[in-house]
C-alpha positions as CSV (number, residue, x, y, z in Angstrom):
1,M,-22.3,73.7,-12.8
2,A,-20.5,70.4,-11.9
3,T,-20.0,67.7,-14.5
4,K,-22.1,64.6,-13.7
5,I,-20.1,61.4,-13.8
6,N,-21.2,57.8,-13.6
7,V,-18.6,55.7,-11.8
8,R,-19.6,52.2,-12.7
9,S,-18.2,53.1,-16.1
10,P,-14.6,54.4,-16.6
11,F,-14.2,58.1,-16.4
12,Y,-11.1,59.5,-18.1
13,I,-9.4,62.9,-17.5
14,K,-6.9,64.1,-20.1
15,A,-4.2,66.4,-18.7
16,E,-2.5,68.4,-21.5
17,P,-0.6,71.7,-21.2
18,V,-1.9,74.7,-23.2
19,S,1.6,75.3,-24.4
20,G,5.1,73.8,-23.9
21,T,6.3,70.3,-23.3
22,L,4.9,68.2,-20.5
23,S,7.4,66.5,-18.1
24,S,5.0,65.1,-15.6
25,A,1.5,65.6,-14.2
26,E,0.3,65.3,-10.6
27,M,-3.4,64.9,-9.6
28,E,-4.8,65.5,-6.2
29,L,-8.2,63.8,-6.0
30,Y,-10.7,65.0,-3.4
31,I,-13.8,62.8,-2.8
32,Y,-16.3,64.0,-0.1
33,T,-19.9,64.2,0.9
34,G,-21.7,67.2,2.5
35,V,-21.5,70.8,1.4
36,F,-19.7,71.7,-1.8
37,T,-16.1,72.8,-1.1
38,T,-16.9,73.4,2.6
39,N,-16.5,69.7,3.5
40,K,-13.7,69.1,0.9
41,G,-11.1,68.0,3.5
42,T,-7.8,66.5,2.4
43,A,-7.0,64.8,-0.9
44,K,-7.9,61.1,-0.9
45,Y,-5.4,60.2,-3.6
46,T,-2.3,61.9,-5.1
47,I,-1.3,60.4,-8.4
48,T,1.7,61.3,-10.5
49,K,2.2,60.3,-14.2
50,T,4.7,61.0,-17.0
51,P,3.9,61.1,-20.7
52,I,4.3,57.9,-22.7
53,G,6.6,58.1,-25.7
54,S,6.2,61.3,-27.6
55,N,2.7,62.1,-26.1
56,N,2.4,65.5,-24.7
57,Y,-0.4,64.5,-22.3
58,V,-1.3,61.9,-19.7
59,I,-4.6,60.2,-18.9
60,F,-6.1,59.7,-15.4
61,E,-9.0,57.2,-14.9
62,I,-10.8,58.0,-11.6
63,A,-14.0,56.0,-11.6
64,E,-12.9,53.0,-9.5
65,L,-11.2,55.3,-7.0
66,V,-14.3,57.4,-6.6
67,R,-16.7,54.4,-6.3
68,D,-14.8,53.2,-3.3
69,Y,-16.4,56.1,-1.4
70,L,-19.9,55.6,-2.8
71,D,-21.8,52.9,-1.0
72,I,-25.6,52.9,-1.8
73,E,-27.9,51.9,1.0
74,F,-31.7,51.5,1.2
75,D,-33.8,51.0,4.3
76,G,-37.1,52.1,2.9
77,E,-36.1,55.8,2.7
78,Y,-35.2,57.4,-0.6
79,D,-32.1,59.4,0.0
80,S,-29.8,61.2,-2.4
81,Q,-26.5,59.3,-2.4
82,T,-23.8,61.0,-4.4
83,V,-20.3,62.3,-3.7
84,W,-18.4,65.5,-4.7
85,V,-15.2,65.0,-6.6
86,E,-12.5,67.6,-7.3
87,S,-9.4,67.0,-9.4
88,D,-6.5,69.4,-8.9
89,I,-3.9,68.9,-11.5
90,T,-0.4,70.4,-11.7
91,L,1.4,70.0,-15.0
92,T,5.2,70.3,-14.8
93,K,6.8,71.3,-18.1
94,T,10.3,71.6,-19.3
95,V,9.9,75.3,-18.6
96,G,7.3,76.4,-16.1
97,S,4.1,74.8,-14.9
98,E,0.3,74.9,-15.3
99,T,-2.5,74.2,-12.8
100,S,-6.2,73.4,-13.1
101,N,-9.0,72.2,-11.0
102,T,-12.4,70.7,-12.0
103,D,-15.4,69.7,-9.9
104,Y,-17.7,66.7,-10.5
105,I,-20.7,65.2,-8.9
106,A,-20.5,61.4,-9.0
107,F,-23.4,58.9,-9.2
108,D,-23.3,55.1,-9.0
109,G,-24.5,54.9,-12.6
110,Y,-23.1,53.6,-15.8
111,G,-23.2,54.1,-19.6
112,Y,-23.8,51.4,-22.2
113,F,-21.1,50.8,-24.9
114,E,-23.4,52.7,-27.3
115,D,-23.3,55.7,-25.1
116,G,-19.6,56.3,-25.8
117,I,-16.8,57.5,-23.5
118,N,-17.5,59.5,-20.3
119,P,-21.4,59.4,-20.7
120,E,-23.1,62.1,-18.6
121,L,-26.5,60.7,-19.4
122,S,-29.6,62.7,-18.4
123,R,-29.2,65.8,-16.3
124,A,-32.9,65.9,-15.3
125,Y,-35.1,62.7,-15.3
126,L,-33.0,59.8,-13.8
127,Q,-34.9,56.9,-15.4
128,S,-35.1,55.4,-18.9
129,N,-38.8,54.6,-19.1
130,N,-41.2,57.4,-20.0
131,T,-44.2,55.3,-19.0
132,I,-44.6,54.2,-15.4
133,F,-47.1,51.5,-14.3
134,R,-48.5,51.9,-10.8
135,L,-51.0,49.9,-8.7
136,D,-54.2,51.5,-7.5
137,D,-53.4,53.7,-4.5
138,Q,-49.7,53.0,-4.8
139,N,-47.2,55.9,-4.7
140,V,-44.9,56.7,-7.6
141,R,-41.4,58.2,-7.2
142,V,-39.6,60.0,-10.0
143,P,-35.9,60.6,-9.4
144,V,-34.6,63.9,-10.8
145,F,-31.2,65.7,-10.7
146,T,-31.9,68.9,-8.8
147,E,-29.2,70.9,-10.4
148,D,-31.0,71.1,-13.8
149,T,-34.6,70.3,-12.9
150,N,-36.8,73.3,-12.1
151,S,-40.2,71.8,-11.3
152,V,-42.5,68.9,-11.8
153,T,-46.2,69.4,-12.8
154,F,-48.8,66.7,-12.0
155,L,-51.8,66.3,-14.3
156,Y,-54.9,64.1,-14.4
157,K,-57.0,63.9,-17.6
158,G,-55.3,67.1,-18.9
159,V,-56.0,69.1,-15.8
160,E,-53.1,70.3,-13.7
161,K,-53.4,69.0,-10.1
162,R,-50.3,70.7,-8.6
163,T,-46.8,71.8,-9.4
164,Q,-43.8,71.0,-7.2
165,T,-40.8,73.3,-7.3
166,V,-37.4,71.5,-7.3
167,N,-34.6,73.4,-5.6
168,S,-30.9,72.9,-6.4
169,S,-28.5,72.2,-3.5
170,T,-24.9,72.5,-2.6
171,N,-25.1,69.4,-0.4
172,T,-24.7,65.8,-1.7
173,N,-27.9,64.8,0.1
174,G,-29.9,67.2,-2.2
175,Q,-28.6,66.2,-5.6
176,I,-31.4,63.6,-6.2
177,D,-34.9,64.5,-5.4
178,Y,-37.5,61.7,-5.4
179,I,-40.6,63.4,-6.5
180,T,-43.8,61.6,-5.3
181,V,-47.3,61.7,-6.7
182,S,-48.8,61.4,-3.2
183,G,-46.5,63.9,-1.6
184,S,-45.4,61.2,0.9
185,D,-41.7,60.5,0.3
186,N,-41.1,57.2,2.1
187,T,-44.5,55.4,2.1
188,D,-46.3,53.6,-0.8
189,T,-49.8,52.9,0.4
190,Y,-52.4,53.9,3.0
191,K,-51.3,51.0,5.2
192,E,-47.7,52.1,5.1
193,R,-48.7,55.7,6.0
194,V,-50.5,54.3,9.0
195,L,-47.4,52.3,10.1
196,A,-45.2,55.3,9.5
197,D,-47.4,57.4,11.8
198,G,-47.2,54.8,14.6
199,G,-50.6,53.3,14.0
200,T,-51.8,49.7,14.1
201,L,-53.0,47.7,11.1
202,E,-56.1,45.6,11.5
203,D,-56.9,42.7,9.2
204,N,-60.5,43.4,8.1
205,S,-62.1,42.6,4.8
206,L,-64.5,45.6,4.9
207,L,-61.5,47.9,5.6
208,D,-59.6,46.3,2.7
209,K,-62.6,46.9,0.3
210,F,-62.8,50.5,1.5
211,L,-59.1,51.1,0.9
212,D,-59.4,49.5,-2.6
213,S,-62.0,52.2,-3.5
214,I,-59.8,55.2,-2.8
215,D,-56.6,56.3,-4.6
216,V,-54.4,59.0,-3.1
217,G,-52.4,61.0,-5.5
218,L,-54.0,59.8,-8.7
219,V,-52.3,61.4,-11.8
220,D,-51.7,60.2,-15.3
221,E,-49.0,62.6,-16.5
222,L,-45.9,64.3,-15.1
223,Y,-44.2,67.2,-16.8
224,I,-40.5,67.4,-15.7
225,N,-39.4,70.9,-16.4
226,S,-35.6,71.4,-16.7
227,D,-33.1,73.7,-18.2
228,S,-33.1,71.7,-21.4
229,G,-36.8,71.5,-21.9
230,T,-39.8,69.5,-20.7
231,Q,-40.0,65.8,-20.5
232,V,-43.4,64.0,-20.3
233,V,-43.8,60.9,-18.2
234,K,-47.1,59.0,-18.5
235,I,-48.5,57.2,-15.4
236,I,-50.8,54.2,-16.0
237,T,-52.8,52.9,-13.0
238,E,-53.5,49.2,-12.8
239,P,-56.5,47.8,-10.9
240,C,-55.9,46.0,-7.7
241,S,-54.7,42.4,-8.0
242,K,-55.9,39.4,-6.0
243,Y,-52.2,38.6,-5.4
244,E,-50.0,40.3,-2.8
245,P,-47.9,42.9,-4.6
246,Y,-44.2,43.2,-4.0
247,K,-42.0,46.2,-4.5
248,V,-38.5,45.7,-5.8
249,T,-36.1,48.7,-5.5
250,F,-32.8,48.7,-7.4
251,V,-30.1,51.1,-8.3
252,N,-30.6,51.9,-12.0
253,K,-28.4,53.0,-14.8
254,F,-28.4,56.6,-13.6
255,G,-27.3,55.7,-10.1
256,A,-30.8,56.5,-8.6
257,L,-33.2,54.2,-6.8
258,Q,-36.0,52.9,-8.9
259,D,-39.1,50.9,-8.0
260,L,-40.6,48.0,-9.9
261,W,-43.9,46.5,-8.8
262,F,-44.6,42.7,-9.2
263,S,-48.3,42.3,-8.8
264,L,-49.2,38.8,-10.2
265,K,-48.5,35.4,-8.7
266,S,-45.6,35.0,-6.4
267,T,-44.1,31.8,-4.9
268,E,-41.5,31.3,-2.2
269,S,-39.2,28.3,-1.7
270,L,-36.5,27.0,0.6
271,N,-33.3,25.3,-0.5
272,T,-31.3,23.5,2.2
273,T,-27.7,22.2,2.3
274,G,-25.9,20.2,4.9
275,E,-23.6,17.2,5.6
276,T,-24.1,13.9,7.3
277,Y,-22.0,11.3,9.1
278,K,-22.5,7.8,10.5
279,S,-22.1,7.4,14.2
280,N,-21.8,4.2,16.3
281,V,-24.9,3.8,18.4
282,V,-24.1,0.3,19.9
283,D,-23.9,0.0,23.6
284,F,-21.3,-2.7,23.8
285,G,-21.9,-3.3,27.5
286,T,-25.3,-4.6,26.8
287,L,-24.9,-5.3,23.1
288,T,-27.9,-3.3,22.3
289,Y,-28.7,0.0,20.6
290,A,-31.6,2.4,20.9
291,T,-33.7,2.7,17.7
292,Y,-34.5,6.3,18.5
293,K,-30.9,7.2,18.1
294,P,-30.2,8.0,14.5
295,Q,-27.3,6.1,12.9
296,V,-26.9,9.0,10.3
297,S,-26.6,12.4,11.9
298,Q,-26.7,15.8,10.3
299,Y,-24.5,18.8,10.8
300,N,-23.8,22.2,9.2
301,K,-27.4,22.5,8.1
302,M,-28.2,25.7,6.3
303,G,-31.1,27.1,4.3
304,K,-31.6,29.9,1.7
305,E,-35.0,31.2,0.6
306,S,-36.0,32.3,-2.8
307,I,-39.0,34.0,-4.3
308,T,-40.4,34.0,-7.8
309,L,-42.2,37.2,-8.8
310,N,-44.3,38.1,-11.8
311,T,-44.9,41.6,-13.2
312,N,-48.3,42.6,-14.5
313,Y,-48.8,43.2,-18.2
314,I,-46.6,46.1,-19.1
315,S,-45.3,47.9,-22.2
316,E,-42.2,47.1,-24.3
317,E,-40.6,50.2,-22.7
318,Y,-40.1,48.1,-19.6
319,N,-37.6,45.9,-21.4
320,E,-35.1,48.5,-20.5
321,V,-36.2,48.6,-16.8
322,I,-35.9,44.8,-16.6
323,K,-32.4,45.0,-18.2
324,Q,-31.3,47.6,-15.6
325,L,-32.7,45.5,-12.8
326,M,-30.8,42.4,-14.0
327,M,-27.5,44.4,-14.1
328,S,-28.0,46.2,-10.8
329,E,-25.6,45.3,-8.0
330,Q,-27.9,46.5,-5.3
331,V,-31.5,45.2,-5.1
332,W,-34.0,45.2,-2.3
333,L,-37.5,43.7,-1.7
334,T,-40.1,45.4,0.5
335,K,-42.5,43.1,2.4
336,L,-45.5,44.6,4.2
337,T,-47.0,42.5,7.1
338,D,-47.6,44.2,10.4
339,Q,-44.4,46.2,9.7
340,E,-42.4,47.3,6.7
341,L,-39.5,45.0,6.1
342,V,-36.8,45.8,3.5
343,L,-34.6,42.8,2.6
344,G,-31.7,42.5,0.3
345,V,-32.2,40.2,-2.7
346,I,-30.1,39.0,-5.7
347,P,-31.7,38.3,-9.1
348,K,-31.3,34.6,-9.6
349,T,-32.6,34.8,-13.1
350,Q,-29.4,35.2,-15.2
351,S,-30.9,35.8,-18.7
352,V,-34.2,37.0,-20.1
353,T,-35.5,37.3,-23.7
354,Y,-36.9,40.7,-24.4
355,K,-40.6,40.7,-25.2
356,T,-42.4,42.8,-27.8
357,S,-46.1,43.2,-28.5
358,I,-45.6,42.0,-32.0
359,N,-43.9,38.7,-31.0
360,D,-45.6,38.1,-27.7
361,R,-48.8,40.2,-27.8
362,L,-48.6,40.7,-24.0
363,V,-45.3,41.8,-22.3
364,Q,-44.9,40.2,-18.9
365,Y,-41.8,39.0,-17.0
366,T,-41.1,36.3,-14.4
367,I,-38.0,36.9,-12.3
368,D,-36.5,34.6,-9.6
369,F,-34.7,36.2,-6.6
370,D,-32.6,34.7,-3.9
371,Y,-32.7,36.4,-0.5
372,A,-29.2,37.8,0.2
373,F,-28.8,36.1,3.5
374,D,-28.9,32.7,5.2
375,K,-32.3,31.7,6.7
376,I,-30.5,30.8,10.0
377,N,-28.9,33.8,11.5
378,T,-25.1,33.4,11.0
379,V,-24.1,37.0,11.4
380,R,-21.0,37.2,13.6
């Protein structure tokens, strides 16, 4: 069983001989994707250290080195994105030597200060909230670590609907499994399932009313069964909103992709920048100028769009979800028109005040996002 490490926080390895006096320590650090051991390749780093003062040990910090090889991407598909890490350490002593090797599985997660040093966090359910709010007929994905998770059971009103077995894997692409309530991994709604199958969407009010009357994959509880016990996650279904819902996907504290739906009012805006200069428009030959020629001209005109999104009314448990969204370095917005469009966004809101039912009665958040690109295509 590989130790799970979260490389947005430091990860320390202490190298100390079982006996004798340490002269130096050399670490060969392997970082790779694919099949465990098989795709190990050559060491990415070789690091040598000597003890400081009278210490009989050295400390290696590997998180930043590992994170260079862990680049999370999202194009609408929910993939397991992790890397294997192996540290091979040779301790040279005044007499003799010792060797050791340890395997890790690295996630793009992090621990809080309160979690202490080298936090492994959950080895099963890879989210903090035990209540998930979903829109009517919207899919729900639950990320789990496959090494320790055995199965997920779906229930509705206390009746078991189905149980999905979770299989462990020796490949990095199988370390996170995104369990879905609808059974459709990379689609959220009936409309998205049509597009994914190559179909065509038709704007029709009668069809919209029909789609609003059905709900694929309706459940209200998940039992996540792992080696350490069973964790219960409640699913609360919200009625359809008159507003267009937006899905925001971000990398959470555990290094997994997590969805957050914003289903109330949304507004988009455009902010432009540019420079101007004054030009001479006089025709000195005739001592005239054309009034249609601007005296002040613009250049280097650029624009960036922003969007303001509002969550529905949620529970205090989502304070933690909002916190992790605000601290995420990778955030995407999914738009659904005649096609599914996944766009990078950056939370523009820099601070939030956590809301509670006692202080605020209703818990609801407004978050501003900047699209992570210029409106005019400047990609070169």
